[in-house]
Backbone as JSON Lines, residues from 0, in Angstrom:
{"i":0,"aa":"M","n":[134.71,129.08,184.69],"ca":[133.77,129.32,183.6],"c":[134.42,130.22,182.56]}
{"i":1,"aa":"T","n":[134.37,129.83,181.3],"ca":[134.9,130.69,180.24],"c":[133.86,131.75,179.88]}
{"i":2,"aa":"L","n":[134.33,132.78,179.19],"ca":[133.39,133.82,178.74],"c":[132.35,133.21,177.8]}
{"i":3,"aa":"K","n":[132.76,132.28,176.95],"ca":[131.82,131.63,176.04],"c":[130.71,130.93,176.83]}
{"i":4,"aa":"E","n":[131.07,130.26,177.91],"ca":[130.08,129.57,178.75],"c":[129.17,130.57,179.45]}
{"i":5,"aa":"L","n":[129.74,131.71,179.87],"ca":[128.93,132.74,180.51],"c":[127.89,133.28,179.53]}
{"i":6,"aa":"V","n":[128.29,133.54,178.3],"ca":[127.36,134.05,177.28],"c":[126.18,133.09,177.13]}
{"i":7,"aa":"Q","n":[126.45,131.8,177.09],"ca":[125.38,130.81,176.89],"c":[124.41,130.77,178.06]}
{"i":8,"aa":"L","n":[124.85,131.25,179.23],"ca":[123.97,131.26,180.41],"c":[123.01,132.45,180.41]}
{"i":9,"aa":"C","n":[123.35,133.48,179.67],"ca":[122.65,134.76,179.81],"c":[121.48,134.91,178.84]}
{"i":10,"aa":"E","n":[120.47,135.65,179.3],"ca":[119.33,136.01,178.47],"c":[119.54,137.44,177.98]}
{"i":11,"aa":"F","n":[119.24,137.67,176.71],"ca":[119.53,138.98,176.13],"c":[118.79,140.11,176.83]}
{"i":12,"aa":"D","n":[117.5,139.95,177.14],"ca":[116.72,141.05,177.71],"c":[117.31,141.51,179.05]}
{"i":13,"aa":"R","n":[117.69,140.55,179.88],"ca":[118.3,140.92,181.17],"c":[119.67,141.57,180.96]}
{"i":14,"aa":"F","n":[120.43,141.02,180.05],"ca":[121.75,141.56,179.72],"c":[121.63,143.01,179.23]}
{"i":15,"aa":"F","n":[120.69,143.26,178.31],"ca":[120.53,144.6,177.77],"c":[120.04,145.57,178.85]}
{"i":16,"aa":"K","n":[119.2,145.1,179.74],"ca":[118.72,145.94,180.84],"c":[119.89,146.38,181.72]}
{"i":17,"aa":"E","n":[120.85,145.48,181.96],"ca":[122.02,145.84,182.76],"c":[122.87,146.88,182.04]}
{"i":18,"aa":"L","n":[122.99,146.76,180.73],"ca":[123.72,147.78,179.97],"c":[123.03,149.14,180.09]}
{"i":19,"aa":"L","n":[121.71,149.15,179.95],"ca":[120.95,150.4,180.07],"c":[121.13,151.02,181.46]}
{"i":20,"aa":"T","n":[121.16,150.19,182.47],"ca":[121.26,150.66,183.85],"c":[122.63,151.25,184.15]}
{"i":21,"aa":"N","n":[123.68,150.64,183.61],"ca":[125.03,150.99,184.02],"c":[125.78,151.91,183.07]}
{"i":22,"aa":"Y","n":[125.31,152.03,181.83],"ca":[126.07,152.81,180.85],"c":[125.14,153.77,180.11]}
{"i":23,"aa":"T","n":[125.31,155.06,180.37],"ca":[124.41,156.06,179.82],"c":[124.54,156.17,178.29]}
{"i":24,"aa":"E","n":[125.67,155.7,177.75],"ca":[125.84,155.75,176.3],"c":[124.93,154.76,175.58]}
{"i":25,"aa":"I","n":[124.41,153.78,176.32],"ca":[123.5,152.78,175.76],"c":[122.07,153.28,175.91]}
{"i":26,"aa":"N","n":[121.28,153.19,174.84],"ca":[119.87,153.53,174.92],"c":[119.07,152.56,174.06]}
{"i":27,"aa":"E","n":[117.78,152.78,174.01],"ca":[116.92,151.85,173.26],"c":[117.29,151.81,171.78]}
{"i":28,"aa":"D","n":[117.82,152.91,171.27],"ca":[118.24,152.93,169.86],"c":[119.44,152.02,169.61]}
{"i":29,"aa":"S","n":[120.14,151.68,170.68],"ca":[121.32,150.82,170.54],"c":[120.95,149.34,170.47]}
{"i":30,"aa":"M","n":[119.69,149.0,170.77],"ca":[119.33,147.61,170.99],"c":[119.66,146.71,169.8]}
{"i":31,"aa":"E","n":[119.34,147.17,168.59],"ca":[119.53,146.29,167.43],"c":[121.0,145.92,167.25]}
{"i":32,"aa":"R","n":[121.89,146.9,167.39],"ca":[123.32,146.62,167.23],"c":[123.84,145.75,168.36]}
{"i":33,"aa":"V","n":[123.39,146.04,169.59],"ca":[123.81,145.21,170.73],"c":[123.31,143.78,170.57]}
{"i":34,"aa":"Q","n":[122.1,143.64,170.07],"ca":[121.54,142.31,169.86],"c":[122.39,141.51,168.85]}
{"i":35,"aa":"R","n":[122.86,142.21,167.82],"ca":[123.74,141.54,166.86],"c":[125.07,141.17,167.5]}
{"i":36,"aa":"G","n":[125.57,142.05,168.38],"ca":[126.81,141.74,169.08],"c":[126.66,140.56,170.01]}
{"i":37,"aa":"F","n":[125.53,140.5,170.7],"ca":[125.24,139.38,171.6],"c":[125.16,138.08,170.81]}
{"i":38,"aa":"K","n":[124.54,138.15,169.64],"ca":[124.43,136.97,168.78],"c":[125.82,136.53,168.31]}
{"i":39,"aa":"D","n":[126.68,137.5,168.01],"ca":[128.06,137.16,167.64],"c":[128.74,136.37,168.76]}
{"i":40,"aa":"L","n":[128.58,136.83,169.99],"ca":[129.21,136.15,171.12],"c":[128.68,134.72,171.27]}
{"i":41,"aa":"Q","n":[127.41,134.54,170.96],"ca":[126.82,133.2,171.05],"c":[127.34,132.26,169.96]}
{"i":42,"aa":"T","n":[127.59,132.79,168.78],"ca":[127.84,131.93,167.62],"c":[129.3,131.88,167.16]}
{"i":43,"aa":"L","n":[130.12,132.86,167.56],"ca":[131.51,132.84,167.14],"c":[132.23,131.6,167.64]}
{"i":44,"aa":"E","n":[133.07,131.03,166.8],"ca":[133.92,129.93,167.24],"c":[135.1,130.51,168.01]}
{"i":45,"aa":"V","n":[135.45,129.86,169.11],"ca":[136.56,130.36,169.91],"c":[137.87,130.12,169.17]}
{"i":46,"aa":"S","n":[138.85,130.93,169.48],"ca":[140.16,130.8,168.83],"c":[140.96,129.68,169.51]}
{"i":47,"aa":"D","n":[142.14,129.42,168.95],"ca":[143.04,128.45,169.57],"c":[144.23,129.16,170.22]}
{"i":48,"aa":"T","n":[144.01,130.41,170.66],"ca":[145.08,131.18,171.27],"c":[145.68,130.46,172.48]}
{"i":49,"aa":"K","n":[146.99,130.58,172.6],"ca":[147.68,129.96,173.75],"c":[147.76,130.92,174.93]}
{"i":50,"aa":"E","n":[147.62,132.22,174.64],"ca":[147.71,133.22,175.72],"c":[146.38,133.26,176.46]}
{"i":51,"aa":"Q","n":[146.44,133.05,177.77],"ca":[145.22,133.0,178.55],"c":[145.2,134.06,179.64]}
{"i":52,"aa":"F","n":[144.01,134.57,179.89],"ca":[143.8,135.54,180.96],"c":[142.59,135.11,181.78]}
{"i":53,"aa":"E","n":[142.59,135.53,183.03],"ca":[141.37,135.46,183.83],"c":[140.77,136.85,183.82]}
{"i":54,"aa":"I","n":[139.51,136.95,183.39],"ca":[138.85,138.26,183.31],"c":[138.41,138.68,184.71]}
{"i":55,"aa":"Q","n":[138.8,139.88,185.1],"ca":[138.42,140.42,186.4],"c":[137.59,141.68,186.21]}
{"i":56,"aa":"V","n":[136.57,141.82,187.04],"ca":[135.72,143.01,187.02],"c":[135.71,143.6,188.42]}
{"i":57,"aa":"D","n":[136.07,144.87,188.52],"ca":[136.11,145.54,189.82],"c":[135.39,146.87,189.73]}
{"i":58,"aa":"F","n":[134.6,147.18,190.75],"ca":[133.95,148.48,190.8],"c":[134.87,149.44,191.53]}
{"i":59,"aa":"I","n":[135.29,150.5,190.84],"ca":[136.17,151.51,191.43],"c":[135.28,152.59,192.03]}
{"i":60,"aa":"E","n":[135.06,152.49,193.31],"ca":[134.04,153.32,193.97],"c":[134.37,154.8,193.89]}
{"i":61,"aa":"D","n":[135.64,155.18,194.1],"ca":[136.02,156.59,194.1],"c":[135.73,157.26,192.77]}
{"i":62,"aa":"E","n":[135.85,156.49,191.69],"ca":[135.66,157.05,190.35],"c":[134.35,156.61,189.72]}
{"i":63,"aa":"N","n":[133.61,155.77,190.43],"ca":[132.27,155.33,190.01],"c":[132.27,154.69,188.61]}
{"i":64,"aa":"Y","n":[133.15,153.73,188.42],"ca":[133.12,153.0,187.16],"c":[133.59,151.56,187.37]}
{"i":65,"aa":"Y","n":[133.29,150.7,186.4],"ca":[133.66,149.3,186.47],"c":[134.92,149.08,185.63]}
{"i":66,"aa":"D","n":[135.93,148.53,186.28],"ca":[137.19,148.26,185.6],"c":[137.25,146.78,185.21]}
{"i":67,"aa":"V","n":[137.47,146.53,183.93],"ca":[137.59,145.16,183.43],"c":[139.03,144.97,182.95]}
{"i":68,"aa":"S","n":[139.68,143.95,183.45],"ca":[141.08,143.72,183.09],"c":[141.36,142.22,183.05]}
{"i":69,"aa":"G","n":[142.56,141.87,182.62],"ca":[142.93,140.47,182.54],"c":[144.14,140.18,183.41]}
{"i":70,"aa":"K","n":[144.14,139.0,184.0],"ca":[145.25,138.57,184.86],"c":[145.79,137.25,184.32]}
{"i":71,"aa":"K","n":[147.09,137.21,184.07],"ca":[147.72,135.99,183.58],"c":[148.0,135.05,184.74]}
{"i":72,"aa":"P","n":[148.06,133.74,184.47],"ca":[148.41,132.78,185.53],"c":[149.79,133.11,186.1]}
{"i":73,"aa":"D","n":[149.91,133.05,187.41],"ca":[151.19,133.28,188.1],"c":[151.75,134.68,187.84]}
{"i":74,"aa":"D","n":[150.89,135.64,187.66],"ca":[151.31,137.02,187.41],"c":[150.32,137.94,188.1]}
{"i":75,"aa":"E","n":[150.82,138.8,188.97],"ca":[149.93,139.68,189.74],"c":[149.54,140.93,188.96]}
{"i":76,"aa":"D","n":[150.2,141.21,187.85],"ca":[149.88,142.41,187.08],"c":[148.53,142.26,186.38]}
{"i":77,"aa":"L","n":[147.86,143.39,186.16],"ca":[146.6,143.41,185.42],"c":[146.85,144.02,184.05]}
{"i":78,"aa":"Y","n":[146.18,143.47,183.04],"ca":[146.41,143.87,181.66],"c":[145.11,144.35,181.01]}
{"i":79,"aa":"S","n":[145.24,145.34,180.13],"ca":[144.09,145.77,179.34],"c":[143.8,144.72,178.28]}
{"i":80,"aa":"L","n":[142.51,144.42,178.11],"ca":[142.07,143.45,177.1],"c":[141.3,144.15,175.97]}
{"i":81,"aa":"M","n":[141.31,145.46,175.98],"ca":[140.42,146.27,175.14],"c":[140.47,145.9,173.66]}
{"i":82,"aa":"L","n":[141.68,145.71,173.12],"ca":[141.81,145.53,171.67],"c":[141.99,144.07,171.26]}
{"i":83,"aa":"I","n":[141.73,143.17,172.17],"ca":[141.89,141.74,171.87],"c":[140.71,141.24,171.05]}
{"i":84,"aa":"D","n":[140.98,140.34,170.13],"ca":[139.94,139.76,169.27],"c":[138.88,139.05,170.12]}
{"i":85,"aa":"W","n":[137.62,139.22,169.74],"ca":[136.52,138.59,170.5],"c":[136.68,137.07,170.58]}
{"i":86,"aa":"K","n":[137.22,136.45,169.54],"ca":[137.38,134.99,169.56],"c":[138.38,134.56,170.63]}
{"i":87,"aa":"D","n":[139.35,135.44,170.93],"ca":[140.28,135.17,172.03],"c":[139.6,135.4,173.37]}
{"i":88,"aa":"W","n":[138.86,136.53,173.46],"ca":[138.11,136.83,174.7],"c":[137.29,135.62,175.14]}
{"i":89,"aa":"L","n":[136.63,134.99,174.19],"ca":[135.7,133.9,174.53],"c":[136.39,132.7,175.16]}
{"i":90,"aa":"T","n":[137.7,132.58,174.98],"ca":[138.43,131.46,175.59],"c":[138.85,131.76,177.03]}
{"i":91,"aa":"F","n":[138.82,133.03,177.42],"ca":[139.31,133.41,178.74],"c":[138.32,133.0,179.83]}
{"i":92,"aa":"T","n":[138.85,132.68,180.99],"ca":[137.98,132.36,182.13],"c":[137.54,133.64,182.83]}
{"i":93,"aa":"V","n":[136.42,133.58,183.51],"ca":[135.91,134.72,184.27],"c":[136.11,134.41,185.75]}
{"i":94,"aa":"E","n":[136.64,135.37,186.48],"ca":[136.92,135.17,187.9],"c":[135.65,134.73,188.64]}
{"i":95,"aa":"E","n":[135.74,133.61,189.32],"ca":[134.55,133.0,189.95],"c":[133.94,133.87,191.04]}
{"i":96,"aa":"S","n":[134.77,134.58,191.8],"ca":[134.24,135.35,192.93],"c":[133.3,136.47,192.48]}
{"i":97,"aa":"I","n":[133.41,136.88,191.21],"ca":[132.54,137.94,190.68],"c":[131.08,137.57,190.85]}
{"i":98,"aa":"F","n":[130.78,136.29,190.69],"ca":[129.38,135.86,190.67],"c":[128.76,135.83,192.08]}
{"i":99,"aa":"Q","n":[129.6,136.08,193.08],"ca":[129.06,136.25,194.44],"c":[128.51,137.66,194.62]}
{"i":100,"aa":"K","n":[128.92,138.57,193.76],"ca":[128.49,139.97,193.86],"c":[127.41,140.32,192.84]}
{"i":101,"aa":"W","n":[127.51,139.76,191.63],"ca":[126.65,140.18,190.55],"c":[126.07,138.97,189.8]}
{"i":102,"aa":"M","n":[124.91,139.18,189.22],"ca":[124.28,138.15,188.41],"c":[125.04,138.01,187.08]}
{"i":103,"aa":"P","n":[124.93,136.85,186.43],"ca":[125.66,136.62,185.18],"c":[125.45,137.71,184.13]}
{"i":104,"aa":"E","n":[124.2,138.18,183.97],"ca":[123.93,139.19,182.95],"c":[124.64,140.52,183.25]}
{"i":105,"aa":"E","n":[124.76,140.85,184.54],"ca":[125.47,142.08,184.88],"c":[126.96,141.93,184.63]}
{"i":106,"aa":"V","n":[127.51,140.79,184.98],"ca":[128.93,140.53,184.71],"c":[129.2,140.64,183.22]}
{"i":107,"aa":"L","n":[128.36,140.01,182.43],"ca":[128.55,140.03,180.98],"c":[128.4,141.45,180.44]}
{"i":108,"aa":"A","n":[127.49,142.24,181.0],"ca":[127.31,143.62,180.54],"c":[128.59,144.42,180.7]}
{"i":109,"aa":"H","n":[129.27,144.28,181.84],"ca":[130.51,145.02,182.08],"c":[131.62,144.54,181.14]}
{"i":110,"aa":"I","n":[131.69,143.25,180.94],"ca":[132.72,142.7,180.05],"c":[132.45,143.14,178.61]}
{"i":111,"aa":"Y","n":[131.2,143.05,178.19],"ca":[130.83,143.44,176.82],"c":[131.18,144.9,176.58]}
{"i":112,"aa":"W","n":[130.91,145.76,177.55],"ca":[131.2,147.17,177.39],"c":[132.71,147.38,177.15]}
{"i":113,"aa":"E","n":[133.53,146.63,177.85],"ca":[134.98,146.73,177.64],"c":[135.39,146.23,176.26]}
{"i":114,"aa":"M","n":[134.66,145.25,175.75],"ca":[134.98,144.65,174.45],"c":[134.59,145.54,173.28]}
{"i":115,"aa":"T","n":[133.75,146.54,173.52],"ca":[133.09,147.23,172.4],"c":[133.56,148.67,172.21]}
{"i":116,"aa":"W","n":[134.8,148.95,172.56],"ca":[135.33,150.29,172.29],"c":[135.37,150.57,170.79]}
{"i":117,"aa":"D","n":[135.52,149.52,170.0],"ca":[135.64,149.68,168.55],"c":[134.35,149.33,167.82]}
{"i":118,"aa":"G","n":[133.26,149.1,168.53],"ca":[132.01,148.75,167.86],"c":[131.22,147.72,168.65]}
{"i":119,"aa":"F","n":[129.91,147.7,168.43],"ca":[129.02,146.82,169.19],"c":[128.94,145.41,168.63]}
{"i":120,"aa":"T","n":[129.44,145.2,167.42],"ca":[129.41,143.86,166.82],"c":[130.83,143.45,166.46]}
{"i":121,"aa":"Y","n":[130.99,142.14,166.22],"ca":[132.32,141.63,165.86],"c":[132.8,142.28,164.56]}
{"i":122,"aa":"E","n":[131.91,142.41,163.59],"ca":[132.28,143.01,162.3],"c":[132.74,144.45,162.49]}
{"i":123,"aa":"E","n":[132.02,145.2,163.32],"ca":[132.39,146.6,163.56],"c":[133.78,146.69,164.2]}
{"i":124,"aa":"T","n":[134.06,145.82,165.17],"ca":[135.37,145.88,165.84],"c":[136.49,145.54,164.87]}
{"i":125,"aa":"K","n":[136.27,144.55,164.02],"ca":[137.33,144.16,163.07],"c":[137.56,145.27,162.05]}
{"i":126,"aa":"E","n":[136.49,145.92,161.59],"ca":[136.64,147.02,160.65],"c":[137.4,148.18,161.29]}
{"i":127,"aa":"S","n":[137.06,148.49,162.54],"ca":[137.73,149.59,163.25],"c":[139.21,149.28,163.45]}
{"i":128,"aa":"Q","n":[139.51,148.03,163.81],"ca":[140.9,147.65,164.02],"c":[141.69,147.71,162.72]}
{"i":129,"aa":"L","n":[141.05,147.32,161.6],"ca":[141.73,147.39,160.31],"c":[142.03,148.84,159.95]}
{"i":130,"aa":"V","n":[141.05,149.72,160.18],"ca":[141.26,151.15,159.91],"c":[142.42,151.67,160.76]}
{"i":131,"aa":"A","n":[142.46,151.25,162.05],"ca":[143.53,151.7,162.95],"c":[144.89,151.2,162.47]}
{"i":132,"aa":"E","n":[144.93,149.95,162.01],"ca":[146.19,149.39,161.52],"c":[146.66,150.12,160.25]}
{"i":133,"aa":"L","n":[145.72,150.41,159.36],"ca":[146.08,151.14,158.14],"c":[146.55,152.56,158.47]}
{"i":134,"aa":"E","n":[145.87,153.19,159.44],"ca":[146.27,154.54,159.82],"c":[147.65,154.52,160.45]}
{"i":135,"aa":"A","n":[147.95,153.49,161.27],"ca":[149.27,153.38,161.9],"c":[150.36,153.23,160.84]}
{"i":136,"aa":"S","n":[150.07,152.43,159.81],"ca":[151.04,152.25,158.72],"c":[151.24,153.56,157.96]}
{"i":137,"aa":"Y","n":[150.15,154.27,157.73],"ca":[150.2,155.56,157.03],"c":[151.02,156.57,157.83]}
{"i":138,"aa":"I","n":[150.78,156.6,159.16],"ca":[151.51,157.53,160.02],"c":[153.01,157.21,160.0]}
{"i":139,"aa":"A","n":[153.34,155.92,160.08],"ca":[154.75,155.53,160.06],"c":[155.43,155.96,158.77]}
{"i":140,"aa":"A","n":[154.71,155.81,157.64],"ca":[155.27,156.21,156.34],"c":[155.47,157.73,156.29]}
{"i":141,"aa":"L","n":[154.49,158.48,156.8],"ca":[154.61,159.94,156.82],"c":[155.81,160.37,157.66]}
{"i":142,"aa":"E","n":[155.95,159.79,158.83],"ca":[157.06,160.16,159.73],"c":[158.4,159.87,159.06]}
{"i":143,"aa":"T","n":[158.48,158.75,158.36],"ca":[159.72,158.4,157.67],"c":[160.04,159.4,156.58]}
{"i":144,"aa":"L","n":[159.04,159.74,155.77],"ca":[159.25,160.66,154.65],"c":[159.65,162.05,155.14]}
{"i":145,"aa":"I","n":[158.97,162.54,156.18],"ca":[159.31,163.87,156.71],"c":[160.71,163.83,157.33]}
{"i":146,"aa":"G","n":[161.0,162.72,158.02],"ca":[162.31,162.57,158.64],"c":[163.44,162.58,157.63]}
{"i":147,"aa":"E","n":[163.19,162.07,156.44],"ca":[164.23,162.02,155.4],"c":[164.56,163.4,154.85]}
{"i":148,"aa":"L","n":[163.68,164.4,155.07],"ca":[163.94,165.75,154.57],"c":[165.18,166.36,155.22]}
{"i":149,"aa":"K","n":[165.53,165.9,156.41],"ca":[166.67,166.51,157.09],"c":[168.0,166.22,156.37]}
{"i":150,"aa":"Y","n":[167.97,165.25,155.45],"ca":[169.18,164.93,154.7],"c":[169.31,165.79,153.43]}
{"i":151,"aa":"K","n":[168.28,166.56,153.12],"ca":[168.38,167.49,151.99],"c":[169.26,168.68,152.37]}
{"i":152,"aa":"K","n":[170.03,169.15,151.41],"ca":[170.91,170.28,151.7],"c":[170.1,171.51,152.06]}
{"i":153,"aa":"T","n":[169.04,171.75,151.29],"ca":[168.16,172.9,151.53],"c":[166.71,172.45,151.44]}
{"i":154,"aa":"I","n":[165.9,172.89,152.4],"ca":[164.48,172.56,152.39],"c":[163.7,173.79,151.93]}
{"i":155,"aa":"E","n":[162.88,173.58,150.92],"ca":[162.06,174.66,150.4],"c":[160.59,174.4,150.74]}
{"i":156,"aa":"I","n":[159.77,175.43,150.6],"ca":[158.34,175.3,150.91],"c":[157.71,174.18,150.08]}
{"i":157,"aa":"K","n":[158.12,174.06,148.81],"ca":[157.54,173.03,147.96],"c":[157.81,171.61,148.49]}
{"i":158,"aa":"D","n":[158.88,171.43,149.27],"ca":[159.19,170.12,149.86],"c":[158.21,169.76,150.97]}
{"i":159,"aa":"L","n":[157.59,170.76,151.56],"ca":[156.7,170.55,152.7],"c":[155.22,170.58,152.33]}
{"i":160,"aa":"K","n":[154.92,171.11,151.16],"ca":[153.52,171.36,150.81],"c":[152.67,170.11,150.86]}
{"i":161,"aa":"E","n":[153.21,168.99,150.37],"ca":[152.45,167.73,150.36],"c":[152.0,167.36,151.77]}
{"i":162,"aa":"Y","n":[152.9,167.5,152.73],"ca":[152.6,167.11,154.11],"c":[151.68,168.12,154.79]}
{"i":163,"aa":"I","n":[151.86,169.39,154.45],"ca":[150.98,170.42,155.0],"c":[149.56,170.25,154.5]}
{"i":164,"aa":"E","n":[149.42,169.87,153.23],"ca":[148.08,169.62,152.68],"c":[147.41,168.45,153.39]}
{"i":165,"aa":"K","n":[148.18,167.41,153.66],"ca":[147.64,166.28,154.43],"c":[147.22,166.74,155.82]}
{"i":166,"aa":"Y","n":[148.06,167.58,156.43],"ca":[147.8,168.11,157.77],"c":[146.5,168.91,157.79]}
{"i":167,"aa":"Q","n":[146.29,169.72,156.77],"ca":[145.11,170.58,156.72],"c":[143.83,169.8,156.4]}
{"i":168,"aa":"N","n":[143.96,168.71,155.68],"ca":[142.77,168.0,155.18],"c":[142.37,166.77,155.99]}
{"i":169,"aa":"T","n":[143.24,166.3,156.87],"ca":[142.9,165.1,157.61],"c":[141.95,165.39,158.76]}
{"i":170,"aa":"D","n":[141.08,164.42,159.06],"ca":[140.21,164.5,160.24],"c":[140.8,163.73,161.41]}
{"i":171,"aa":"S","n":[141.94,163.07,161.19],"ca":[142.55,162.23,162.21],"c":[143.48,163.04,163.11]}
{"i":172,"aa":"K","n":[143.18,163.07,164.4],"ca":[144.05,163.76,165.36],"c":[145.42,163.1,165.41]}
{"i":173,"aa":"D","n":[145.45,161.76,165.27],"ca":[146.72,161.04,165.33],"c":[147.62,161.4,164.16]}
{"i":174,"aa":"V","n":[147.03,161.54,162.98],"ca":[147.82,161.94,161.81],"c":[148.36,163.35,162.0]}
{"i":175,"aa":"K","n":[147.51,164.26,162.49],"ca":[147.96,165.64,162.74],"c":[149.13,165.65,163.73]}
{"i":176,"aa":"L","n":[148.98,164.9,164.82],"ca":[150.04,164.85,165.83],"c":[151.33,164.29,165.27]}
{"i":177,"aa":"A","n":[151.21,163.25,164.42],"ca":[152.4,162.62,163.83],"c":[153.14,163.62,162.94]}
{"i":178,"aa":"I","n":[152.39,164.39,162.14],"ca":[153.01,165.39,161.27],"c":[153.66,166.48,162.11]}
{"i":179,"aa":"E","n":[152.95,166.94,163.15],"ca":[153.52,167.97,164.03],"c":[154.8,167.49,164.7]}
{"i":180,"aa":"F","n":[154.78,166.25,165.19],"ca":[155.96,165.7,165.87],"c":[157.14,165.62,164.9]}
{"i":181,"aa":"S","n":[156.87,165.12,163.69],"ca":[157.94,164.99,162.7],"c":[158.49,166.34,162.29]}
{"i":182,"aa":"L","n":[157.61,167.32,162.11],"ca":[158.07,168.66,161.74],"c":[158.85,169.31,162.88]}
{"i":183,"aa":"E","n":[158.43,169.03,164.11],"ca":[159.18,169.57,165.25],"c":[160.61,169.04,165.26]}
{"i":184,"aa":"E","n":[160.76,167.72,165.0],"ca":[162.1,167.14,164.92],"c":[162.9,167.81,163.81]}
{"i":185,"aa":"L","n":[162.26,168.07,162.71],"ca":[162.92,168.7,161.57],"c":[163.37,170.12,161.93]}
{"i":186,"aa":"V","n":[162.48,170.87,162.6],"ca":[162.8,172.23,162.99],"c":[163.98,172.26,163.96]}
{"i":187,"aa":"R","n":[164.01,171.3,164.87],"ca":[165.08,171.26,165.88],"c":[166.43,170.87,165.26]}
{"i":188,"aa":"E","n":[166.39,169.99,164.28],"ca":[167.64,169.42,163.76],"c":[168.17,170.12,162.52]}
{"i":189,"aa":"K","n":[167.34,170.9,161.85],"ca":[167.71,171.47,160.55],"c":[167.61,172.99,160.58]}
{"i":190,"aa":"D","n":[168.57,173.65,159.96],"ca":[168.5,175.1,159.8],"c":[167.57,175.4,158.63]}
{"i":191,"aa":"L","n":[166.42,175.94,158.92],"ca":[165.44,176.27,157.88],"c":[165.51,177.75,157.56]}
{"i":192,"aa":"S","n":[165.17,178.07,156.33],"ca":[165.14,179.48,155.95],"c":[164.02,180.19,156.7]}
{"i":193,"aa":"V","n":[164.14,181.5,156.83],"ca":[163.1,182.3,157.48],"c":[161.78,182.12,156.75]}
{"i":194,"aa":"E","n":[161.83,182.05,155.44],"ca":[160.62,181.88,154.63],"c":[159.89,180.59,155.0]}
{"i":195,"aa":"V","n":[160.65,179.5,155.14],"ca":[160.04,178.2,155.49],"c":[159.49,178.24,156.91]}
{"i":196,"aa":"Q","n":[160.24,178.85,157.82],"ca":[159.78,178.94,159.21],"c":[158.48,179.72,159.32]}
{"i":197,"aa":"L","n":[158.39,180.84,158.61],"ca":[157.17,181.64,158.66],"c":[155.99,180.9,158.03]}
{"i":198,"aa":"Y","n":[156.28,180.16,156.99],"ca":[155.23,179.35,156.34],"c":[154.67,178.32,157.32]}
{"i":199,"aa":"L","n":[155.54,177.62,158.0],"ca":[155.09,176.61,158.96],"c":[154.35,177.26,160.14]}
{"i":200,"aa":"E","n":[154.88,178.36,160.61],"ca":[154.26,179.06,161.74],"c":[152.84,179.49,161.42]}
{"i":201,"aa":"E","n":[152.62,179.89,160.18],"ca":[151.3,180.35,159.76],"c":[150.31,179.18,159.67]}
{"i":202,"aa":"I","n":[150.79,178.02,159.24],"ca":[149.91,176.89,158.95],"c":[149.6,176.03,160.18]}
{"i":203,"aa":"L","n":[150.6,175.75,160.99],"ca":[150.45,174.77,162.06],"c":[149.61,175.3,163.21]}
{"i":204,"aa":"E","n":[148.99,174.35,163.94],"ca":[148.07,174.71,165.02],"c":[148.69,174.53,166.4]}
{"i":205,"aa":"N","n":[149.72,173.69,166.49],"ca":[150.35,173.39,167.78],"c":[151.09,174.62,168.31]}
{"i":206,"aa":"E","n":[150.66,175.13,169.45],"ca":[151.22,176.38,169.97],"c":[152.69,176.23,170.37]}
{"i":207,"aa":"D","n":[153.07,175.08,170.92],"ca":[154.47,174.88,171.31],"c":[155.37,174.89,170.08]}
{"i":208,"aa":"L","n":[154.89,174.25,169.01],"ca":[155.68,174.22,167.78],"c":[155.76,175.61,167.14]}
{"i":209,"aa":"K","n":[154.67,176.34,167.19],"ca":[154.66,177.72,166.66],"c":[155.67,178.59,167.43]}
{"i":210,"aa":"Q","n":[155.71,178.38,168.76],"ca":[156.65,179.15,169.58],"c":[158.09,178.78,169.26]}
{"i":211,"aa":"L","n":[158.33,177.49,169.03],"ca":[159.66,177.03,168.65],"c":[160.1,177.71,167.35]}
{"i":212,"aa":"L","n":[159.17,177.78,166.39],"ca":[159.48,178.43,165.11],"c":[159.77,179.92,165.3]}
{"i":213,"aa":"K","n":[158.99,180.57,166.17],"ca":[159.22,182.0,166.44],"c":[160.59,182.22,167.05]}
{"i":214,"aa":"D","n":[160.94,181.34,168.01],"ca":[162.25,181.48,168.68],"c":[163.38,181.29,167.69]}
{"i":215,"aa":"K","n":[163.26,180.33,166.8],"ca":[164.33,180.1,165.82],"c":[164.41,181.27,164.85]}
{"i":216,"aa":"N","n":[163.25,181.79,164.51],"ca":[163.22,182.92,163.58],"c":[163.93,184.14,164.18]}
{"i":217,"aa":"K","n":[163.75,184.35,165.48],"ca":[164.4,185.48,166.16],"c":[165.9,185.34,166.15]}
{"i":218,"aa":"N","n":[166.36,184.07,166.23],"ca":[167.8,183.83,166.34],"c":[168.51,183.8,164.99]}
{"i":219,"aa":"E","n":[167.71,183.92,163.92],"ca":[168.34,183.88,162.58],"c":[169.14,185.16,162.34]}
C-alpha cells in the first residue's frame, strides 16, 4: 500500500484524534491547519521520483516515542525522510506489518507528524524549505567572504564591522554559528592586532572563541 492509498482510506476525525492522543504539541487550535494538510495529502498529485522507500514506523519503548524512517529495497539501513517533498512521500509504500499493530488512522498520524517538521500544510513546508535553502546560501556566502579576509595583509576593525553587525542583528542561530566558526578560523590562521582581538572578544558570545582571543592576546 502506498502512502497515497493509505490517506484515501482514512477519515479525518479519527486521524486527528490519534494526533491529539499521541502528540502533545497538537491541540484543538491546530485542527484547521491539520485539516488543510490532510486535504493536501488527499489532493496532491504524486511525483515521478525514481527513489523509493518503504516507510517504517517503530515505537521506541525506552524513549517513549514513535520513530518513522525509510528503508530502500535491498538495503538494511534506515534513512530519515523528514525533509522529503510530500509528493515523493505519497509514492512510498508503507510497511504492511504495521497494520497488524495499529489502525490506518494511527499509522497515518505518526507518518504525518514526521512529515510536518516544517509546517502542517504542503505550502508551509515548501515555504520553510525555501527559507532554509536561502539561509544556507547566505551562510555559505558569509563564510566565503570572512574566509577571504585572511588574504589581507592587515585586518582592521572596519573590515569586520559588517559581519559583526549581521551577527548582532540576526535571529538565526545557524547564521550566528557560521559567523563564529568563520571568525574562529580567522583568529587561528591570522595574526590580528590586539585592538581587533579585544573588539571581537567584547562582541562575540561564544565562550570558547572568547577564550581563544584572550589566549592570543596574552601571547602578543
